[in-house]
Structures are given as C-alpha cells and as structure tokens.
C-alpha positions as CSV (number, residue, x, y, z in Angstrom):
1,M,-6.6,-80.6,-268.4
2,S,-7.0,-80.6,-272.3
3,A,-4.2,-79.7,-274.8
4,N,-5.8,-76.7,-276.0
5,D,-6.3,-75.1,-272.1
6,L,-2.6,-75.4,-272.2
7,A,-1.9,-73.3,-275.3
8,A,-4.3,-70.7,-274.2
9,I,-3.0,-70.6,-271.0
10,A,0.4,-70.2,-272.7
11,R,-0.9,-67.8,-275.0
12,A,-1.9,-65.8,-272.1
13,M,1.1,-66.0,-270.1
14,V,2.7,-63.8,-273.1
15,A,0.1,-61.3,-274.4
16,P,1.0,-58.1,-275.7
17,G,1.8,-55.6,-273.3
18,K,1.7,-58.3,-270.0
19,G,4.8,-59.8,-268.2
20,I,5.4,-62.0,-265.4
21,L,6.0,-61.1,-261.5
22,A,8.7,-63.6,-260.5
23,A,7.0,-63.2,-256.0
24,D,8.5,-67.0,-256.0
25,E,11.4,-66.3,-253.4
26,S,12.3,-69.1,-250.9
27,T,11.8,-68.4,-246.9
28,G,15.3,-67.8,-247.1
29,T,15.6,-65.6,-249.8
30,I,12.8,-63.6,-249.2
31,G,14.7,-63.2,-245.8
32,K,17.3,-61.7,-247.3
33,R,15.3,-59.0,-248.6
34,F,13.8,-58.2,-245.1
35,D,17.1,-57.9,-243.9
36,G,17.4,-54.8,-246.1
37,I,14.7,-53.2,-244.7
38,N,15.0,-53.8,-241.6
39,V,11.9,-56.6,-241.4
40,E,11.3,-59.1,-239.4
41,N,11.1,-63.1,-241.8
42,T,8.2,-64.4,-240.5
43,E,4.9,-65.8,-242.0
44,E,2.9,-63.3,-241.2
45,N,5.3,-60.6,-242.8
46,R,5.9,-62.6,-245.6
47,R,2.2,-62.8,-246.3
48,A,1.3,-59.3,-245.8
49,Y,4.3,-58.5,-248.3
50,R,2.6,-60.7,-250.7
51,D,-0.9,-59.7,-250.3
52,M,0.5,-55.4,-250.6
53,L,2.1,-57.1,-254.0
54,F,-1.1,-58.7,-255.5
55,S,-3.6,-56.4,-254.5
56,T,-2.2,-53.3,-256.4
57,R,-4.9,-51.6,-258.3
58,A,-4.6,-52.3,-262.1
59,L,-1.7,-54.9,-262.0
60,G,-3.5,-57.1,-264.2
61,D,-3.1,-54.5,-267.2
62,H,0.6,-55.6,-267.2
63,I,0.9,-58.7,-265.2
64,S,0.1,-61.8,-267.0
65,G,0.7,-63.9,-264.0
66,V,2.4,-64.2,-261.1
67,I,5.1,-67.6,-260.0
68,L,4.2,-68.3,-256.2
69,Y,6.5,-70.1,-253.9
70,D,4.5,-72.9,-251.8
71,E,3.4,-70.9,-248.7
72,T,2.1,-68.2,-250.5
73,L,0.5,-70.7,-253.1
74,R,-1.8,-71.5,-249.4
75,Q,-2.0,-68.1,-248.2
76,K,-4.5,-66.0,-247.8
77,S,-4.8,-62.0,-248.6
78,A,-6.3,-60.0,-245.7
79,G,-9.6,-60.0,-247.1
80,G,-9.6,-63.9,-246.5
81,A,-9.6,-64.7,-250.6
82,A,-7.3,-67.4,-251.0
83,F,-4.4,-66.0,-253.3
84,V,-4.4,-68.1,-256.4
85,D,-8.4,-66.7,-256.2
86,A,-7.5,-63.3,-255.9
87,L,-5.1,-63.2,-258.5
88,A,-7.5,-64.6,-260.9
89,K,-10.0,-62.4,-260.1
90,N,-8.1,-59.6,-261.3
91,G,-7.2,-61.9,-264.7
92,I,-4.1,-62.5,-263.4
93,L,-2.9,-66.2,-263.6
94,P,-1.4,-68.4,-260.3
95,G,2.3,-70.1,-261.3
96,I,3.8,-72.3,-258.8
97,K,7.8,-73.0,-258.4
98,V,8.4,-76.2,-258.3
99,D,12.3,-76.7,-258.1
100,T,14.1,-77.7,-254.8
101,G,17.0,-75.1,-255.5
102,A,20.4,-75.5,-257.2
103,K,22.7,-77.8,-255.3
104,D,26.5,-78.9,-255.7
105,L,27.2,-81.0,-258.7
106,P,29.4,-84.1,-258.1
107,M,32.3,-84.1,-259.3
108,C,32.2,-80.9,-260.6
109,P,34.0,-78.1,-258.6
110,G,31.8,-74.8,-258.4
111,E,29.1,-75.8,-260.8
112,K,25.1,-76.6,-259.9
113,I,22.4,-78.9,-260.4
114,T,19.1,-78.1,-259.7
115,E,16.7,-80.9,-257.4
116,G,13.1,-81.4,-257.1
117,L,12.2,-84.1,-259.4
118,D,11.8,-86.4,-256.7
119,N,7.3,-86.7,-256.4
120,L,7.4,-84.1,-258.7
121,P,4.1,-85.4,-260.5
122,K,2.5,-85.6,-257.4
123,R,3.3,-82.2,-256.2
124,C,2.2,-81.2,-259.2
125,A,-1.2,-82.7,-259.0
126,E,-1.7,-81.1,-255.9
127,Y,-0.6,-77.2,-257.5
128,V,-3.2,-77.8,-259.6
129,K,-6.1,-78.9,-257.6
130,L,-4.6,-75.7,-255.4
131,G,-5.3,-73.6,-258.5
132,A,-2.1,-73.1,-260.7
133,K,-1.7,-72.8,-264.3
134,F,1.7,-72.9,-264.9
135,A,5.5,-73.7,-263.1
136,K,8.7,-72.6,-263.4
137,W,11.9,-74.4,-262.5
138,R,15.3,-72.5,-262.8
139,A,18.9,-74.1,-263.9
140,V,22.2,-72.5,-263.2
141,I,24.9,-71.9,-265.4
142,D,27.9,-70.3,-264.0
143,I,30.9,-68.7,-266.3
144,G,34.4,-68.8,-264.7
145,R,37.7,-70.7,-265.5
146,D,36.9,-74.3,-267.3
147,M,33.3,-73.5,-266.5
148,P,30.7,-74.3,-267.6
149,S,31.7,-78.2,-268.3
150,S,29.5,-80.1,-270.6
151,T,28.4,-81.8,-267.5
152,S,26.8,-79.1,-266.2
153,I,25.0,-78.0,-269.4
154,A,23.9,-81.9,-269.9
155,A,22.6,-82.7,-266.0
156,N,21.0,-79.1,-266.2
157,A,19.4,-79.7,-269.6
158,H,17.8,-83.1,-268.8
159,A,16.3,-82.1,-265.5
160,L,14.4,-79.3,-266.9
161,A,13.5,-81.5,-270.0
162,R,12.2,-84.0,-267.3
163,Y,10.5,-81.4,-265.3
164,A,8.6,-79.5,-268.3
165,A,7.2,-83.5,-269.5
166,I,6.1,-83.8,-266.1
167,C,4.5,-80.7,-266.1
168,Q,2.7,-80.8,-269.1
169,E,1.6,-84.7,-268.1
170,A,0.0,-83.3,-264.8
171,G,-1.8,-80.5,-267.0
172,L,0.9,-76.9,-266.2
173,V,2.5,-74.8,-268.4
174,P,6.1,-75.5,-267.8
175,I,8.4,-71.8,-267.6
176,V,11.5,-73.6,-268.7
177,E,14.7,-71.1,-266.7
178,P,17.8,-71.9,-267.9
179,E,19.8,-68.8,-266.2
180,V,23.7,-68.0,-267.4
181,L,24.8,-65.6,-264.8
182,M,25.8,-62.4,-264.9
183,D,28.7,-62.9,-262.0
184,G,31.9,-62.7,-262.8
185,D,34.2,-60.5,-265.7
186,H,33.4,-62.8,-268.7
187,S,32.7,-60.6,-271.7
188,I,29.3,-60.3,-273.3
189,E,31.5,-62.5,-276.4
190,R,32.1,-65.7,-274.2
191,C,28.2,-64.6,-272.4
192,E,26.9,-65.2,-275.7
193,E,28.5,-68.4,-276.6
194,V,27.7,-69.9,-273.3
195,T,24.2,-68.8,-273.6
196,E,24.0,-70.7,-277.4
197,W,25.3,-74.0,-276.3
198,T,23.2,-74.2,-273.2
199,L,19.9,-73.2,-275.3
200,N,21.2,-75.8,-277.8
201,A,21.1,-78.6,-275.1
202,V,18.1,-77.4,-273.6
203,Y,16.1,-77.6,-276.7
204,E,17.3,-80.9,-277.6
205,A,16.6,-82.5,-274.5
206,L,12.6,-81.4,-274.5
207,Y,12.7,-82.9,-278.0
208,L,14.2,-85.7,-276.4
209,H,11.6,-85.8,-273.6
210,R,8.4,-84.9,-275.5
211,V,7.9,-81.9,-274.5
212,V,5.2,-79.5,-276.8
213,L,6.8,-76.5,-277.3
214,E,3.4,-74.8,-278.2
215,H,2.9,-75.3,-274.4
216,S,5.7,-74.4,-273.1
217,V,7.4,-70.5,-272.0
218,L,11.0,-70.2,-272.2
219,K,12.4,-67.5,-269.1
220,P,16.7,-66.9,-270.4
221,S,19.0,-64.8,-269.0
222,M,19.9,-61.6,-271.7
223,V,23.5,-62.3,-273.0
224,I,25.3,-59.5,-271.2
225,S,29.0,-58.5,-270.2
226,G,30.1,-60.3,-266.5
227,K,29.4,-57.8,-263.4
228,K,33.1,-57.6,-262.9
229,C,33.8,-57.0,-266.9
230,V,35.8,-53.8,-267.2
231,K,34.1,-53.7,-270.6
232,Q,30.4,-53.3,-270.3
233,A,28.3,-53.8,-273.0
234,P,25.7,-51.0,-274.4
235,V,21.8,-51.3,-274.5
236,D,21.6,-51.8,-278.0
237,E,24.8,-54.7,-278.9
238,V,23.1,-57.0,-275.4
239,A,19.7,-56.4,-277.2
240,A,21.1,-57.4,-280.3
241,R,23.4,-60.5,-279.3
242,T,20.4,-61.7,-277.1
243,V,17.8,-62.0,-279.8
244,R,20.3,-63.4,-282.1
245,T,21.3,-66.1,-279.9
246,L,17.4,-66.6,-279.3
247,K,16.8,-67.0,-283.1
248,R,20.1,-69.3,-283.7
249,T,18.2,-72.0,-280.7
250,V,14.7,-71.2,-279.9
251,P,12.5,-73.3,-282.4
252,A,9.4,-70.7,-283.3
253,A,7.1,-73.2,-281.9
254,V,7.7,-72.0,-278.4
255,A,4.5,-69.6,-277.1
256,G,6.7,-66.6,-275.9
257,I,10.2,-65.6,-274.0
258,V,9.9,-64.2,-270.9
259,F,13.5,-62.4,-269.7
260,L,14.6,-63.2,-266.3
261,S,16.3,-59.8,-265.0
262,G,19.1,-61.6,-263.2
263,G,20.5,-59.0,-261.3
264,Q,20.5,-56.2,-263.6
265,S,19.0,-52.8,-261.7
266,D,15.2,-51.9,-262.7
267,E,15.9,-49.4,-265.6
268,V,18.6,-51.1,-267.5
269,A,16.7,-54.4,-267.5
270,T,13.6,-52.5,-268.6
271,A,15.6,-51.0,-271.6
272,H,17.5,-54.1,-272.7
273,L,13.8,-55.8,-273.3
274,N,12.8,-52.5,-275.2
275,S,15.9,-52.0,-277.4
276,M,15.0,-56.1,-278.8
277,N,11.6,-55.1,-279.2
278,V,12.5,-51.8,-281.0
279,Q,15.4,-53.5,-283.2
280,F,13.7,-56.6,-284.3
281,K,9.9,-55.6,-284.4
282,G,7.9,-57.4,-287.2
283,D,10.8,-59.8,-287.2
284,L,10.5,-62.0,-284.1
285,P,8.9,-65.4,-284.3
286,W,7.6,-65.2,-280.6
287,P,6.3,-62.2,-278.2
288,L,9.7,-60.9,-276.0
289,S,8.6,-60.3,-272.2
290,F,9.8,-60.4,-268.9
291,S,9.6,-62.5,-265.8
292,Y,11.0,-60.3,-263.1
293,G,11.8,-60.2,-259.6
294,R,13.8,-57.9,-258.2
295,A,13.5,-55.5,-260.8
296,L,10.0,-55.2,-260.6
297,Q,9.8,-55.3,-256.7
298,Q,12.7,-53.7,-255.4
299,A,11.4,-50.1,-255.5
300,A,8.0,-51.5,-253.7
301,L,9.7,-53.3,-251.1
302,K,12.0,-50.3,-250.3
303,A,9.2,-48.1,-250.0
304,W,6.7,-50.3,-248.0
305,K,9.0,-51.5,-245.4
306,G,6.8,-53.5,-243.5
307,A,4.8,-50.6,-242.7
308,P,1.1,-50.7,-243.0
309,G,1.6,-47.2,-244.1
310,N,3.4,-47.6,-246.9
311,V,1.5,-49.6,-248.7
312,A,-0.1,-47.5,-250.7
313,A,3.6,-45.6,-252.2
314,A,4.4,-49.4,-252.8
315,Q,1.9,-50.6,-254.6
316,A,2.4,-47.6,-256.8
317,A,6.5,-48.1,-257.5
318,L,5.2,-51.7,-258.4
319,A,3.0,-50.5,-260.9
320,H,5.0,-47.9,-262.0
321,R,7.7,-50.4,-263.1
322,A,4.8,-53.0,-264.4
323,K,3.5,-50.5,-266.2
324,M,7.3,-49.6,-267.6
325,N,7.9,-53.3,-268.4
326,G,4.8,-53.6,-270.2
327,L,5.4,-50.8,-272.8
328,A,9.0,-52.3,-273.3
329,S,7.0,-55.8,-274.5
330,L,6.0,-53.4,-277.1
331,G,8.7,-51.3,-277.8
332,R,7.1,-48.3,-276.8
333,Y,9.2,-47.5,-273.3
334,T,11.2,-44.4,-272.9
335,A,13.2,-42.6,-270.1
336,D,11.6,-39.5,-270.2
337,Q,8.3,-42.1,-268.7
338,E,10.7,-42.5,-266.1
339,D,11.7,-39.0,-265.3
340,R,8.0,-38.0,-265.7
341,A,6.8,-40.5,-263.1
342,K,9.5,-39.2,-260.7
343,A,8.7,-35.6,-261.0
344,A,4.7,-36.2,-260.4
C-alpha cells in the first residue's frame, strides 16, 4: 500500500462529523457486557450482536470506521456477507485490534504493559488481506500511590511506537491509544500532569521509530477528575485542560484525534467533546472526534437484550448516540437534542 493510501485512510477516519465505533471487545469483555443483559456468551450471540450494530441504517452518516476483534473480522452478517464487506459497502472503514491485552509489568506492582508484538508483522499482513484498513493498540497508564512510574511510561510508549511502525510498514493506519485511567481519587490537576508526561513520551518514541505522523490517529483519554475524587471538574474545565495538554504534546502533523470515553456516561462523554469543539473552534491543528465503545453501545445493548424483536429499537439507540457525537465533533451538540429524542 502506498503512503498516499495511508494518508487518505487516516483523513477518512476523522472526516468532519464522523467518528469511530469501538466494537473490539475481547471474548471475555463482551461476556461481561452480556452478563448485564442475561445473554449467553456464545459465538453466535456475539456475531448477532455485532451484526445488529453494523447493519444499523445510515450508520455511515456519523461513523467513519469500526474497530473489530479478531473473531469479528472473520465473521459474516445474517445475509452472508463478510462484516468487512458489509461495512465497506456503507462507506465505513474496517479496523482491527491487534494487541493481546495488558499484563502485569515486572518489578512495577500495580502497573501494566500491553503485549502483542510477537508475530505482529505476520498478523498485520493477514489482517490487510482480510480487508482491515487500520489497527488499534491500547496502553494503560494508572494513577495511584507512586504511580505511574517512569518504567511504565517508557515501556508503554516504546510498545506503542513499535506497534505503529509495524502497522504502517504492513499497510495499516495505526490508532495510538495511551489511556490514562480515570479510576482512583486523583484530581484533574494530577490527571493533566500524567497525561502530558505520557503523551510527550509517546511522541518521542514514535519519532525514534520513524512513524509517519500524517498516517496515524491518536486515541487519548480526556483530562478528567478520577472517579472517586470528591471534586468533579465541570464540562468546560475538562475540555479546556484536555485541549491545553494536547496542544503542548501532540504534533500538528497527526491526522486527527479521536477520544476514548474511558468509563464516562454516554451524555457526559458527548458534552465534553462538544465543549472542546465549541471553545476552540478554528484554533485546533487537528480534528477532534470520538472513538467510543460503551458510550456508543450501552443504550443499544440494553435495548437489544439478545432478542431479534428488539433489533430496531437497539439500532435506533445506536444511531442516536452516533448522531449526537457526530454533532459534538462539529461543536453543534446541545442537551435539548437529547431531550427531544427521548420525547419522540
């Protein structure tokens, strides 16, 4: 694949008014989601659930790409079409999660390192043949007592950079995802400090590994108060601190930024994104959009409950959240739009 193709894919991933649906839950993680709606975690139920999501009418109006799990990349819709082909037909780029999860980081109690570099070039080559256009790798940075350590920051930045370089060489646009977890009781000030440290380390590592920034997309967490923090920062402060941190650390050459929701509620994640695009309209070197998992899927999952008769309601819930976040990526979202949709 030529460099021009990668540049075009990266730009399409952050097209105006569109974002990315993260549907790359591992078998274990989707099992936890299914437990909440009393659905058995079987391959057919996983396929049916993803089929419901991907066949949502006009999903491509607000979704530019979908991150898939290895199993899902190989599955087919009820109509017999490969998911990658069904998505592409609707103008949606298929992507693939390539890491194998976060494991304990030796000599650093409580901290994690993401694995999956073994045989990654071979796996990426296969994913390209299967139709994937981009990839994702998630690093996890935890804030706590004596955490994060310099070891954790450096090790995860190095792994992200190696992954990104391997992907680009294979013909995939890498989504670089360093998540600073919002678990804990830390303040928003502490989150900002750790996020800036993390992103500086990541971009230094990407430079050393010769990653082409124009052919990459960043998927960061927002600068936000810890879940257990007594003082929860308001929406506009989260937006302002997040953008300030990004401006200090992320080169303008990066194709775009798509936020993870990181455990935020559906509407709060949307409001934060919207505030960034309202406050800093015309003053950003890259588009700011979304790559949400639960914040896009949760309402649809609850509506679906594993029943074929609930598919239409579940798809309506997904379409609504996609539209709201698409508006937020343009700075055009208002809470009134949520209220009107609920009343309809």
